[in-house]
N, CA, C and O atoms as a CHARMM CRD file, in Angstrom:
* protein
*
  252
    1    1 UNK  N      6.82100   1.83300  21.62500 PROA 1      0.00000
    2    1 UNK  CA     7.20500   0.80600  20.71300 PROA 1      0.00000
    3    1 UNK  C      6.46700  -0.43300  21.12800 PROA 1      0.00000
    4    1 UNK  O      6.96600  -1.42700  20.60200 PROA 1      0.00000
    5    2 UNK  N      5.78300  -0.60900  21.64300 PROA 2      0.00000
    6    2 UNK  CA     4.92700  -1.38400  22.02200 PROA 2      0.00000
    7    2 UNK  C      3.98900  -2.05200  20.61600 PROA 2      0.00000
    8    2 UNK  O      3.99400  -3.22400  20.24100 PROA 2      0.00000
    9    3 UNK  N      3.00800  -0.57000  19.85400 PROA 3      0.00000
   10    3 UNK  CA     2.62000  -0.51900  19.14100 PROA 3      0.00000
   11    3 UNK  C      3.19400  -1.28400  17.76000 PROA 3      0.00000
   12    3 UNK  O      2.52100  -1.99900  17.01800 PROA 3      0.00000
   13    4 UNK  N      4.62800  -0.94300  17.60800 PROA 4      0.00000
   14    4 UNK  CA     5.65800  -1.13000  16.49300 PROA 4      0.00000
   15    4 UNK  C      5.71700  -2.62100  16.86700 PROA 4      0.00000
   16    4 UNK  O      5.42000  -3.32300  15.90100 PROA 4      0.00000
   17    5 UNK  N      6.06700  -3.44300  18.18500 PROA 5      0.00000
   18    5 UNK  CA     6.33600  -4.95600  18.38500 PROA 5      0.00000
   19    5 UNK  C      5.08200  -5.74500  18.03300 PROA 5      0.00000
   20    5 UNK  O      5.37900  -6.88100  17.66300 PROA 5      0.00000
   21    6 UNK  N      3.56900  -5.46100  18.03200 PROA 6      0.00000
   22    6 UNK  CA     2.22500  -5.70600  17.63400 PROA 6      0.00000
   23    6 UNK  C      2.18100  -5.45600  16.39700 PROA 6      0.00000
   24    6 UNK  O      1.25400  -6.08500  15.88700 PROA 6      0.00000
   25    7 UNK  N      2.77700  -4.79900  15.62100 PROA 7      0.00000
   26    7 UNK  CA     2.47800  -4.79300  14.32400 PROA 7      0.00000
   27    7 UNK  C      3.51000  -5.38400  13.52200 PROA 7      0.00000
   28    7 UNK  O      3.17200  -5.70700  12.38300 PROA 7      0.00000
   29    8 UNK  N      5.10200  -5.66700  13.99200 PROA 8      0.00000
   30    8 UNK  CA     5.78500  -6.47000  13.68000 PROA 8      0.00000
   31    8 UNK  C      5.09300  -7.93700  13.74700 PROA 8      0.00000
   32    8 UNK  O      5.31900  -8.60500  12.73800 PROA 8      0.00000
   33    9 UNK  N      4.24200  -8.61100  14.79700 PROA 9      0.00000
   34    9 UNK  CA     3.93900  -9.38200  14.99600 PROA 9      0.00000
   35    9 UNK  C      2.90500  -9.93300  14.06200 PROA 9      0.00000
   36    9 UNK  O      3.12500 -10.96400  13.42700 PROA 9      0.00000
   37   10 UNK  N      1.69700  -9.21700  13.96000 PROA 10     0.00000
   38   10 UNK  CA     1.00400  -9.19500  13.33400 PROA 10     0.00000
   39   10 UNK  C      1.03300  -9.19500  11.63000 PROA 10     0.00000
   40   10 UNK  O      0.19100  -9.85500  11.02100 PROA 10     0.00000
   41   11 UNK  N      2.23300  -8.27700  10.79400 PROA 11     0.00000
   42   11 UNK  CA     2.28200  -8.51000   9.88900 PROA 11     0.00000
   43   11 UNK  C      3.31400  -9.96100   9.78400 PROA 11     0.00000
   44   11 UNK  O      3.06900 -10.66500   8.80400 PROA 11     0.00000
   45   12 UNK  N      4.19500 -10.34400  10.51600 PROA 12     0.00000
   46   12 UNK  CA     4.76800 -11.59700  10.08900 PROA 12     0.00000
   47   12 UNK  C      3.63300 -12.60100  10.64700 PROA 12     0.00000
   48   12 UNK  O      3.98100 -13.70300  10.22100 PROA 12     0.00000
   49   13 UNK  N      2.48400 -12.75200  11.36800 PROA 13     0.00000
   50   13 UNK  CA     1.52100 -13.66700  11.63800 PROA 13     0.00000
   51   13 UNK  C      0.53200 -14.04100  10.30500 PROA 13     0.00000
   52   13 UNK  O     -0.48300 -14.73500  10.24300 PROA 13     0.00000
   53   14 UNK  N      1.55100 -12.99000   8.87300 PROA 14     0.00000
   54   14 UNK  CA     0.52000 -13.02100   7.65900 PROA 14     0.00000
   55   14 UNK  C     -0.48700 -11.82400   7.54800 PROA 14     0.00000
   56   14 UNK  O     -1.47200 -12.27800   6.96600 PROA 14     0.00000
   57   15 UNK  N     -0.66900 -10.61000   7.81900 PROA 15     0.00000
   58   15 UNK  CA    -1.40100  -9.50800   7.38500 PROA 15     0.00000
   59   15 UNK  C     -1.17100  -8.83500   6.16500 PROA 15     0.00000
   60   15 UNK  O     -1.92500  -8.01000   5.64900 PROA 15     0.00000
   61   16 UNK  N      0.17800  -9.33200   5.62900 PROA 16     0.00000
   62   16 UNK  CA     0.30100  -8.66600   4.29600 PROA 16     0.00000
   63   16 UNK  C     -0.02700  -9.97100   3.16200 PROA 16     0.00000
   64   16 UNK  O     -0.08800  -9.82800   1.94000 PROA 16     0.00000
   65   17 UNK  N     -0.20200 -11.17300   3.86900 PROA 17     0.00000
   66   17 UNK  CA    -0.27300 -12.15300   2.53700 PROA 17     0.00000
   67   17 UNK  C     -1.23400 -11.74100   1.65800 PROA 17     0.00000
   68   17 UNK  O     -0.60800 -11.78200   0.59900 PROA 17     0.00000
   69   18 UNK  N     -2.15100 -11.43400   1.43500 PROA 18     0.00000
   70   18 UNK  CA    -3.57300 -11.28000   1.23000 PROA 18     0.00000
   71   18 UNK  C     -3.33400  -9.86800   0.06900 PROA 18     0.00000
   72   18 UNK  O     -4.21300  -9.56900  -0.73900 PROA 18     0.00000
   73   19 UNK  N     -2.25500  -9.25200   0.15200 PROA 19     0.00000
   74   19 UNK  CA    -1.94600  -8.04400  -0.23000 PROA 19     0.00000
   75   19 UNK  C     -0.93700  -8.63500  -1.50800 PROA 19     0.00000
   76   19 UNK  O     -1.12900  -8.21600  -2.64900 PROA 19     0.00000
   77   20 UNK  N     -0.12200  -9.38700  -1.29200 PROA 20     0.00000
   78   20 UNK  CA     0.83400  -9.47500  -2.01600 PROA 20     0.00000
   79   20 UNK  C      0.16600 -11.52300  -2.35800 PROA 20     0.00000
   80   20 UNK  O      0.79000 -12.37600  -1.72600 PROA 20     0.00000
   81   21 UNK  N     -0.30400 -11.72600  -2.73900 PROA 21     0.00000
   82   21 UNK  CA    -0.91400 -13.01600  -2.84200 PROA 21     0.00000
   83   21 UNK  C     -0.45300 -13.22700  -4.59800 PROA 21     0.00000
   84   21 UNK  O     -1.05000 -12.42200  -5.31300 PROA 21     0.00000
   85   22 UNK  N      0.40100 -14.07300  -5.27500 PROA 22     0.00000
   86   22 UNK  CA     0.48700 -14.14000  -6.44600 PROA 22     0.00000
   87   22 UNK  C      1.63400 -13.44500  -7.04700 PROA 22     0.00000
   88   22 UNK  O      2.07400 -13.57400  -8.18900 PROA 22     0.00000
   89   23 UNK  N      2.19300 -12.42500  -5.76400 PROA 23     0.00000
   90   23 UNK  CA     3.17100 -11.90800  -6.48800 PROA 23     0.00000
   91   23 UNK  C      4.12700 -11.95500  -5.65500 PROA 23     0.00000
   92   23 UNK  O      5.15300 -12.00300  -6.33400 PROA 23     0.00000
   93   24 UNK  N      4.37300 -11.96800  -4.62500 PROA 24     0.00000
   94   24 UNK  CA     5.70100 -12.91300  -3.50400 PROA 24     0.00000
   95   24 UNK  C      5.62200 -14.26400  -3.31600 PROA 24     0.00000
   96   24 UNK  O      4.77800 -15.07800  -3.68900 PROA 24     0.00000
   97   25 UNK  N      6.92900 -14.41700  -2.49000 PROA 25     0.00000
   98   25 UNK  CA     7.21300 -15.89600  -2.60800 PROA 25     0.00000
   99   25 UNK  C      6.95900 -15.76500  -0.69500 PROA 25     0.00000
  100   25 UNK  O      6.62800 -16.57000   0.17500 PROA 25     0.00000
  101   26 UNK  N      7.22600 -14.70300  -0.70700 PROA 26     0.00000
  102   26 UNK  CA     7.40600 -14.85500   1.56200 PROA 26     0.00000
  103   26 UNK  C      7.88400 -13.17000   1.58600 PROA 26     0.00000
  104   26 UNK  O      8.20300 -12.45900   0.63300 PROA 26     0.00000
  105   27 UNK  N      7.84000 -12.99500   2.35900 PROA 27     0.00000
  106   27 UNK  CA     8.19900 -11.38700   3.15400 PROA 27     0.00000
  107   27 UNK  C      8.51900 -11.80600   4.81900 PROA 27     0.00000
  108   27 UNK  O      8.17900 -12.86600   5.34300 PROA 27     0.00000
  109   28 UNK  N      9.19300 -10.78400   5.42500 PROA 28     0.00000
  110   28 UNK  CA     9.40500 -10.68500   6.75500 PROA 28     0.00000
  111   28 UNK  C      9.31300  -9.19400   7.06600 PROA 28     0.00000
  112   28 UNK  O      9.60900  -8.38300   6.18900 PROA 28     0.00000
  113   29 UNK  N      8.84300  -8.72200   8.50400 PROA 29     0.00000
  114   29 UNK  CA     9.24300  -7.91400   8.75200 PROA 29     0.00000
  115   29 UNK  C      9.69900  -7.83300  10.07600 PROA 29     0.00000
  116   29 UNK  O      9.20300  -8.47000  11.00600 PROA 29     0.00000
  117   30 UNK  N     11.07800  -6.69200  10.21000 PROA 30     0.00000
  118   30 UNK  CA    11.85400  -6.57200  11.33400 PROA 30     0.00000
  119   30 UNK  C     11.74400  -5.25100  12.02500 PROA 30     0.00000
  120   30 UNK  O     11.69800  -4.21400  11.36300 PROA 30     0.00000
  121   31 UNK  N     11.69700  -5.24700  13.38600 PROA 31     0.00000
  122   31 UNK  CA    11.47200  -4.05500  13.95700 PROA 31     0.00000
  123   31 UNK  C     12.82500  -3.71700  14.26300 PROA 31     0.00000
  124   31 UNK  O     13.47100  -4.45900  15.00400 PROA 31     0.00000
  125   32 UNK  N     13.40400  -2.52800  13.70500 PROA 32     0.00000
  126   32 UNK  CA    14.77100  -1.93900  13.87700 PROA 32     0.00000
  127   32 UNK  C     14.43400  -0.89500  14.69900 PROA 32     0.00000
  128   32 UNK  O     13.66600  -0.00900  14.32600 PROA 32     0.00000
  129   33 UNK  N     15.00200  -0.92400  15.91800 PROA 33     0.00000
  130   33 UNK  CA    14.32600  -0.41000  17.23600 PROA 33     0.00000
  131   33 UNK  C     15.84900   1.17600  17.00500 PROA 33     0.00000
  132   33 UNK  O     16.96900   0.83400  16.62500 PROA 33     0.00000
  133   34 UNK  N     15.66700   2.10600  17.19000 PROA 34     0.00000
  134   34 UNK  CA    16.88700   3.17000  17.17200 PROA 34     0.00000
  135   34 UNK  C     16.64700   4.56600  17.69800 PROA 34     0.00000
  136   34 UNK  O     17.03900   5.56800  17.10000 PROA 34     0.00000
  137   35 UNK  N     15.73500   4.59900  19.28000 PROA 35     0.00000
  138   35 UNK  CA    15.65100   5.37700  19.71200 PROA 35     0.00000
  139   35 UNK  C     14.12100   6.28500  19.01200 PROA 35     0.00000
  140   35 UNK  O     13.05100   5.76700  18.69200 PROA 35     0.00000
  141   36 UNK  N     14.50100   7.71700  18.94100 PROA 36     0.00000
  142   36 UNK  CA    13.15200   8.20400  18.41700 PROA 36     0.00000
  143   36 UNK  C     12.44200   7.86700  16.97300 PROA 36     0.00000
  144   36 UNK  O     11.21800   7.92200  16.85700 PROA 36     0.00000
  145   37 UNK  N     13.17600   7.56700  16.04700 PROA 37     0.00000
  146   37 UNK  CA    13.31800   6.69000  15.22800 PROA 37     0.00000
  147   37 UNK  C     12.80600   5.63500  14.62500 PROA 37     0.00000
  148   37 UNK  O     12.81100   5.54400  13.39700 PROA 37     0.00000
  149   38 UNK  N     12.32200   4.74600  15.38100 PROA 38     0.00000
  150   38 UNK  CA    12.11000   3.28900  15.25100 PROA 38     0.00000
  151   38 UNK  C     11.40900   3.36900  13.99900 PROA 38     0.00000
  152   38 UNK  O     10.69800   4.29600  13.61200 PROA 38     0.00000
  153   39 UNK  N     11.75500   2.03600  13.26800 PROA 39     0.00000
  154   39 UNK  CA    11.25100   1.90900  11.75300 PROA 39     0.00000
  155   39 UNK  C     10.71600   0.09900  11.96600 PROA 39     0.00000
  156   39 UNK  O     10.98300  -0.68700  12.87500 PROA 39     0.00000
  157   40 UNK  N     10.10600  -0.03500  11.04900 PROA 40     0.00000
  158   40 UNK  CA     9.74900  -1.08700  10.39800 PROA 40     0.00000
  159   40 UNK  C     10.58900  -1.70500   9.04300 PROA 40     0.00000
  160   40 UNK  O     10.61300  -0.96500   8.05900 PROA 40     0.00000
  161   41 UNK  N     11.14000  -2.76400   8.96500 PROA 41     0.00000
  162   41 UNK  CA    11.61700  -3.08200   7.92400 PROA 41     0.00000
  163   41 UNK  C     10.92600  -3.97400   6.88000 PROA 41     0.00000
  164   41 UNK  O     10.63500  -4.99500   7.50200 PROA 41     0.00000
  165   42 UNK  N     10.62900  -4.06800   5.95600 PROA 42     0.00000
  166   42 UNK  CA    10.04100  -5.16200   5.12500 PROA 42     0.00000
  167   42 UNK  C     10.49600  -5.46100   4.16900 PROA 42     0.00000
  168   42 UNK  O     10.70000  -4.64400   3.27100 PROA 42     0.00000
  169   43 UNK  N     10.83900  -6.91800   4.06500 PROA 43     0.00000
  170   43 UNK  CA    11.82900  -7.43800   3.36900 PROA 43     0.00000
  171   43 UNK  C     10.66000  -8.42700   2.74600 PROA 43     0.00000
  172   43 UNK  O      9.74900  -9.04200   3.30000 PROA 43     0.00000
  173   44 UNK  N     11.17700  -8.29700   0.98500 PROA 44     0.00000
  174   44 UNK  CA     9.86700  -9.35400   0.72400 PROA 44     0.00000
  175   44 UNK  C     10.92000 -10.20500  -0.39500 PROA 44     0.00000
  176   44 UNK  O     11.98600  -9.88700  -0.92200 PROA 44     0.00000
  177   45 UNK  N     10.09300 -11.38900  -0.46500 PROA 45     0.00000
  178   45 UNK  CA    10.89100 -12.11100  -1.39000 PROA 45     0.00000
  179   45 UNK  C     10.13100 -12.63600  -2.86100 PROA 45     0.00000
  180   45 UNK  O      9.30300 -13.53400  -2.71100 PROA 45     0.00000
  181   46 UNK  N     10.32800 -12.20500  -4.06900 PROA 46     0.00000
  182   46 UNK  CA     9.88700 -12.53200  -5.02500 PROA 46     0.00000
  183   46 UNK  C     10.52500 -12.99400  -6.26000 PROA 46     0.00000
  184   46 UNK  O     11.70300 -12.70400  -6.47200 PROA 46     0.00000
  185   47 UNK  N     10.02200 -13.50800  -6.87400 PROA 47     0.00000
  186   47 UNK  CA    11.02100 -13.60600  -8.38300 PROA 47     0.00000
  187   47 UNK  C     11.00200 -12.32900  -8.99000 PROA 47     0.00000
  188   47 UNK  O     10.34100 -11.34500  -8.65600 PROA 47     0.00000
  189   48 UNK  N     11.75700 -12.45200  -9.86500 PROA 48     0.00000
  190   48 UNK  CA    12.00300 -11.22300 -10.79600 PROA 48     0.00000
  191   48 UNK  C     11.08900 -10.85300 -11.73600 PROA 48     0.00000
  192   48 UNK  O     11.01300  -9.69300 -12.14000 PROA 48     0.00000
  193   49 UNK  N     10.37200 -11.75400 -12.12800 PROA 49     0.00000
  194   49 UNK  CA     9.49500 -11.49100 -13.15400 PROA 49     0.00000
  195   49 UNK  C      7.92600 -10.49500 -12.66200 PROA 49     0.00000
  196   49 UNK  O      7.06400  -9.94500 -13.34700 PROA 49     0.00000
  197   50 UNK  N      8.15100 -10.64400 -10.97600 PROA 50     0.00000
  198   50 UNK  CA     7.16500 -10.36300 -10.29800 PROA 50     0.00000
  199   50 UNK  C      7.07500  -8.79500  -9.44200 PROA 50     0.00000
  200   50 UNK  O      6.14000  -8.26000  -8.84600 PROA 50     0.00000
  201   51 UNK  N      8.61400  -8.32700  -9.71500 PROA 51     0.00000
  202   51 UNK  CA     9.15200  -7.03800  -8.92400 PROA 51     0.00000
  203   51 UNK  C      8.56200  -6.19400  -9.51000 PROA 51     0.00000
  204   51 UNK  O      8.29700  -5.28400  -8.72400 PROA 51     0.00000
  205   52 UNK  N      8.01900  -5.89700 -10.99900 PROA 52     0.00000
  206   52 UNK  CA     7.24400  -4.68700 -11.75100 PROA 52     0.00000
  207   52 UNK  C      6.12800  -4.65400 -10.78600 PROA 52     0.00000
  208   52 UNK  O      5.91600  -3.59900 -10.18900 PROA 52     0.00000
  209   53 UNK  N      5.22400  -5.92100 -10.51600 PROA 53     0.00000
  210   53 UNK  CA     3.65000  -5.89000 -10.40300 PROA 53     0.00000
  211   53 UNK  C      4.02700  -5.76400  -9.00700 PROA 53     0.00000
  212   53 UNK  O      2.89000  -5.48600  -8.62500 PROA 53     0.00000
  213   54 UNK  N      4.78200  -5.74400  -7.82900 PROA 54     0.00000
  214   54 UNK  CA     4.97600  -5.29000  -6.76300 PROA 54     0.00000
  215   54 UNK  C      4.81400  -3.88300  -6.50300 PROA 54     0.00000
  216   54 UNK  O      4.32300  -3.37600  -5.49400 PROA 54     0.00000
  217   55 UNK  N      5.35100  -3.21700  -7.67400 PROA 55     0.00000
  218   55 UNK  CA     5.73500  -1.60200  -7.34000 PROA 55     0.00000
  219   55 UNK  C      4.12800  -0.77300  -7.84000 PROA 55     0.00000
  220   55 UNK  O      3.81600   0.41600  -7.77000 PROA 55     0.00000
  221   56 UNK  N      3.48600  -1.75600  -8.25000 PROA 56     0.00000
  222   56 UNK  CA     2.51000  -1.46500  -9.00200 PROA 56     0.00000
  223   56 UNK  C      1.04800  -1.19000  -7.43600 PROA 56     0.00000
  224   56 UNK  O      0.24300  -0.34000  -7.05500 PROA 56     0.00000
  225   57 UNK  N      1.52200  -2.52300  -7.08200 PROA 57     0.00000
  226   57 UNK  CA     0.28100  -2.82300  -5.51100 PROA 57     0.00000
  227   57 UNK  C      1.20400  -2.10400  -4.34600 PROA 57     0.00000
  228   57 UNK  O      0.68000  -2.12800  -3.23200 PROA 57     0.00000
  229   58 UNK  N      2.38300  -1.52400  -4.42000 PROA 58     0.00000
  230   58 UNK  CA     2.58600  -0.70000  -2.67500 PROA 58     0.00000
  231   58 UNK  C      2.05300   0.47800  -2.48400 PROA 58     0.00000
  232   58 UNK  O      2.20600   1.06400  -1.41300 PROA 58     0.00000
  233   59 UNK  N      1.37900   0.97100  -3.45200 PROA 59     0.00000
  234   59 UNK  CA     0.33900   2.20000  -2.87400 PROA 59     0.00000
  235   59 UNK  C     -0.43700   1.47900  -1.77400 PROA 59     0.00000
  236   59 UNK  O     -0.59200   2.08000  -0.71100 PROA 59     0.00000
  237   60 UNK  N     -0.93400   0.26600  -1.91700 PROA 60     0.00000
  238   60 UNK  CA    -1.89300  -0.26600  -0.96800 PROA 60     0.00000
  239   60 UNK  C     -1.05100  -0.81500   0.06500 PROA 60     0.00000
  240   60 UNK  O     -1.61200  -0.89400   1.15800 PROA 60     0.00000
  241   61 UNK  N      0.05000  -1.18500   0.02300 PROA 61     0.00000
  242   61 UNK  CA     0.75200  -1.52500   1.18200 PROA 61     0.00000
  243   61 UNK  C      1.39700  -0.49000   2.23300 PROA 61     0.00000
  244   61 UNK  O      1.74800  -0.73500   3.38700 PROA 61     0.00000
  245   62 UNK  N      1.44800   0.48300   1.67500 PROA 62     0.00000
  246   62 UNK  CA     1.61500   1.87600   2.05300 PROA 62     0.00000
  247   62 UNK  C      0.55500   2.13900   3.41000 PROA 62     0.00000
  248   62 UNK  O      0.73100   2.22400   4.62500 PROA 62     0.00000
  249   63 UNK  N     -0.33800   2.19700   2.72300 PROA 63     0.00000
  250   63 UNK  CA    -2.02800   2.78700   3.33400 PROA 63     0.00000
  251   63 UNK  C     -2.12700   1.96700   4.57400 PROA 63     0.00000
  252   63 UNK  O     -3.12000   2.05600   5.29600 PROA 63     0.00000
């Protein structure tokens, strides 16, 4: 859980900013604790015309 908390903080501090430059207006990462299946949820706020470009870059985000 501590690793997920640290990841949430780092991502919200701007760790994805470079990856999403010129694509997204903003993003937010939320820790979703639920026992053995704790997850991080990423919400990306972007203009409609940038949605297709985000899909292209999504491979980089998951790495």
